[in-house]
N, C-alpha and C positions, 0 to 999 in steps of 0.2 A: 368297544364293549362286548361284541360278540366273541372276540378271542379271549377275553378274561373270562367269560361265562364258560366257553366249550373248555378252556384250560383248567377252570377251576372245577368244573363238573368232572372232567377226567382225572382228577387227583393230582394236579400238579402242586408240588409243595409250596414254592414261592414263584411270584411272576415279577420279572424285573423289565422295566422300559428303559432302553438305552437312548432314547430321544425325548426331547420335551414335549409336553402336552399342553399347549397354550390356545387361547382364543375360544375358550368354551362359552363364554357369554353370549355370543351369537351363534353357537352351533347348535342346531335342532336336535342334535344327537346326544347333547350334553346330559339330560336327565337319565337317558338309558346308561351313560356311562357311570353316572353318580350311583345309580341303582345297582349296576354290576360291581362297583368298589363296595358298596354297602353290603351285597350279599357274600363277597369274599373279603371281608374286613380283616386287615392284618395281613393279607397273604400278597398284596400288590404293593410293589415299590415304584414310584413315579420318579422320573429324572428331575433333579434340581441342578441346573447348571448356570454358568455366566458366560457372557461375551465380552470382548474388551472394545470399548469405544476408543477407536484410533485416534479421534480429535482431542479427547480429553485424558485418555489413559485410564480411565476408570472401568471397572467392572460393572456390567449391567446384569442383575440376577434375572434368571429364567426360571421362576418357580411357579408350579401349578396353583390354581386358584384355591382358595380356603376350602371350598365345598368338596374338592376332590382330596385335599389332605386330610380330612377328617376321618377318611377310612382307609387311608393308605400310609405308607412310609416313604421317606425320601432318600434318594441315592445320587451321588454326583457322577456325572458321565463325562466330564471334560478330559480331553486327551493332549498330551504335551508332546510336542514334536520338535525336532532339531531343525537346522536349516535345509536339511534335504528331505523334510517331510517323513522322517522316519521316528517311530516311536520306540524308545529304548526301556522306558520305565513308566511306572504308574504310581499314583498316590493313594495313601490309606484314607484320607479325608481332606475336604477342602471347605474354605469358609465362602458361602453363597449368601451375600447381604449381610444379615445378622445371624444366620444359621451356620452350625458346624454339620456339614453333611458327610457321612463316609461313602466311600467309593462302592460300586457294585461288588469288586474284588474282595474288600474288607468284609462287607456284609455276607456274602456267599460263603467266605472261609472262616469267618469268626475271628480272623486276625486283626487286632487293632494297632494303630499307631498314631504318631503325632500330626496335627494339622499340617498339611503340605509336605509331609514326610514320604519321601519317595522309596520304592524298591525296584530292583531290575526284573523285567519279565523274562521267564525261562522260555526262549523261542527253540529249544530243542522239542517241545511239544509239538507235535504236527497238527495243524488246522483240521486236516482231513480226519483226525481222530474224534473231533467234537461231533456229536450228534446234531443234525441240522433237519429242521422240518420247514416247509413252505408255509408261509403264511395263508395261503389260499386253502391248503389242506385243513388247517386249523379252523378257518372260518366256515368252510363246507362241514365240518364235523366228522371227517373221514375216520375210519378205523385206525389209522395210524396216530391218531390223538393219544391213544391207549398207551403209546410210548413215553408219555410224559409222567405218568403215574408215580407219584413220590420223588420227582425230580424237580430241580430248580429250572426255571425256563428264563431265558434273556430274549426279548422281542428287540428286534433292531431292523434298520434297513440294509440292504445289500444290493442296492441299484447303482449303475454308474451315472455320474453327474450331480448326484445329490451333495456332495461335499464332504462327506464324512468317511473317506477312504485314504489309508494312510500306507505308507510303505512298511512293511513288516520284514525283517530280516529273514532271509531263508524261505520266504513265501511270496514276496510280491506285494502289489496293491490289495489291501483287504479293508474290509468295513470295520467301524469302530465296535461293532458288537462282538467281532472276533477277537479283537484286542482286549475288550474287557473280559471275554472268556478265557484267554490265555493268563491274563493277570490273576483271574481267580483260581485257576488251575495251578499256577505258580504258589500262591498263599497255600492252597489246600495240601500241597507237598511240604509245607513248612516255610515259615517266614525266612527269606533268603537274607544272610549277613552280607554287609557291604563294608569293604576295608579300604575303599578310596585307591589311590595310585601309588602310596608310599611303601606297601609292603614289596611288591615285585620291583620297584624303583631302587629300594634300599637294597636288596640283595643283587640286583643287576650292578649297582654302584661298587658294591663290595668286590665282586668278581671282576670288574672292569679294572679297579685300582690294582688287584693282585695281578691282572694280566698284563698291565702296563710296566710291572717290576720284574716280570719273568722273562727270562732270555733262553732257558733250556727248551728246546723244541717239544718234547713229551708234554711236559707241563703247560706250554703255551697250547697245544692240541687240546689238552684236557680242560683248559679254562674256555677255548672256543666253543666246545661242547656244552660246558656247564652255563655259560652266558645266556644262550637262548633258552636253555632249560629253565633258569630262573625269570627270565623275562616273559616267556610265552607258555613254556610247558607247565609250570607251578600255577599260574592263574587258571589255565584250562582244567587242571585237575582239582582245584579248589571249586571251580564252578560247577563241576559235577557232583560235587556234595553240598550245593547251595550256598556257597561262599564266593562272592563276587567281587573282582578288583578291576580297577582301569589299567590297561596295559600299554596305553600310548606313550606315557613319559618314559617306562622302561624300554619300550621298542625303540624310541628315538635314541636313547642313550645306547642301546645295544648296537643299532646301525651306525651311529657316530664312531664308537669305540672301535667297531670292526673296520670302519673306513680308514680310521687313523691307523690302525694296525697293519692294514693292507698297504697303506703309503709308506709306513715305517719300513715294511720288510721289502718294498720294492725299492726304496732308497738304499737299504743295506745292501741288496743284492746288487744294485747299480755301483754303489762304492766298492764292494768286492770286485766287481768286473773291472773296476778302474786300478786295482791292487796288483793285478797280475798281467803278464805279457800275453798278447792274444796269440802268438805263434808258438811258444813253448809252454805257456801254463804256469811259469815260476813268478815268484813275487818279483816285481819291478821296483822301480826307485820310490813310488808312492807309497809303498808299503814300507819301504826303509824310513820314509819321513814320517809316516804315521806311527812306526813303533817308537821313534824317539831314540835318543843316544845319551847315554850317561857322560858326564863330562869328562872322566878318566878313560873311557873306552876310545880304542883307536878305530879309525875308519881307513879301510884299504880300498883302493880303486885301480883296477886292471882293465888294459883296453888291448883287444886283439887287432892287431894290424890287419889291414886287408880284408877285415870281416865283411863288410859291404860286397866287395867283390867275390869273396868265396861263397856268400850265401846266394848272390844272384846267378852264379855258375851252377849251383847246385838245382835239382829238381824241387819244386814247391813245397813238397812233403818231407824234404831231406833237411831243411833248416833246423826242424824241432830236433832231430836227431844229433845235428852238430852242436847245438846248444847244450844238450844233454850230455854229450861228452866233454864240452868245455867245464860245465858246472861240476861234473863228476872228478875231473882233475884238480879244480880249484879247491873242492872239498877235501881232497886227498892231501893237499898240500898246505891247507889253512887250519888243519886240526878239526875239521867237521863243522866249521862256523857256516851259518846260513848265507848263501849267496843270493844276492839282488841282481836282476838284470836290467840294464839300461839300454839305450838305443846305440846303434852303429858299433856294437861290439863292447860295450863298457859293461864291467861287471864289479860289484862292490860287495863288501862284508864287513862286519864289525868285529873287532878284536877285543876281548876283554882287558881290562886294565892290568890284570896280573901276567898276561901273556904279551904285552906289548914289547917287552925287551926281546921276545924270540922272533920278532917280524922279520929281522934280517934273515935269519935261518930259514923261514918258511918261504921267503921270496926266492932264495936260492934254491930251495927244492922244488918249487913250482917252475923255475926256469928249466931244470932238468927234466921235469914231468912233461913239459910242451916241447921238448926238442923231438920227441918221437911224433911221427905223423898221425892225424886222426883218420879213420877208416869210416866213410861216411856213405851209405846206401851201396854196400858191397865193395 
């Protein structure tokens, strides 16, 4: 009662209670409280909340007695948390018993919404920016009470162990009175718009579908930059303008598609390594098999006798030079056809169907070319 009297006399615009006031029937201070409410009729907002009965699942209303409601208004102070005791959103109004009671944030801001309609709380607002006065200072009537003149005041508890402390993103455990104040500041800045999860998800899905069909590296890199921009950057930008979306579905899609792309590129590089000879770096017979052969094309195979003995006798780094000279000579004699390197000195190439009739002349030319010795490692 003294807090209401001192705040009212100090010129507080409205006074909100963030906790229920019950049990006035047997309270000797009840008459003084009723008198204080009467003296400041219409300025005080008492808490009307409900608790859930775990055994029946029903809501138990916690409403001030009729004597207190005659000279005050009601506001709902229930807080909704997720499984991690985190408060992400607040409501415009709730049904308490047979009454529809607006929330503190709704009354403070003047913003109205439907029953149990939720809005996200803007946690970019720092709790430290909210003016805070100790209840003992108000009860003593110190000069600091003049700070409330023309202001709305929310009275709440801020002690550990009371059970009304919640995890606030970016701030840690905080009392429900601060959650109510942050929700009110959110609505005072403008009612936030909510668009669910489908906006960033749809954009991320379109970019993902395009990324899966793109093979050119520059375009692929562009898609990799555009995907997190749509999944994360766009929602963050919209949030700065008071429009909220849920990013989790788009984030899961982004991570899944990036993981799939990383696996696809890994498999592609692994397959590419299997298409070249490890020593010379030239395409091997796996590359020839993957390229396919037209039915009318000719396939020529040549084997270098004593290749293994020659390669063994050379220094380790000289085998590549030997293979380079062999392929250079084969390319000169076969008309520039691509040469594939096999094991044990086997080399193959494809001859177009139009040139199959000239294979005899090409082989004769190759025989002449290979009569001259190869100069390897000096």
